[in-house]
Residue, then its C-alpha position, 0 to 999 in steps of 0.5 A: m099792250g101792257t096790262k096783264y090778266s090772270t085768265r083768258d076770259e078776263a083778257i077777252e072781256r077787257e081787251i076785246v069786248e069792252p073796246i068794241e062795245t064802248s066804240g058805240v058801233v054795237k051793243d053786244a060784241r059777242a053776238e056781232y063778232d067772233v071774239n074767240g077768233i079775235a082773241g086768237e089773233v090779238l092775245e097771247p099767254y105769257v109766263t114770267a121768270g117766276n112761273q106766273y102765267y098771264w094773258r096780254r094783248t100783243v098788237d097795236h090799235d090798228t091791228f086790233w081793229q083790223s082783226v075785229a073787222r075780219h071776225a065780224r059775223l055775217r048777217l044774212t037777210r032774206g028778202g021777198d017774204 
């Protein structure tokens, strides 16, 4: 929760995509999860007293993975073909 990122895209990559993919559960986090939805729940912009703008993760480990679970993309399968 302490790392700062200068862009939202960098924060998404480092704080959302990489942890999901390195967990070994999926290879392509962006295909399996709504990473922008996760970002809306776990990342926040911050402005320092010196007017520097950056992004940071603001939730703990468990809250992060709960958000990931909520944003799993549904995979519909069709049987009987």
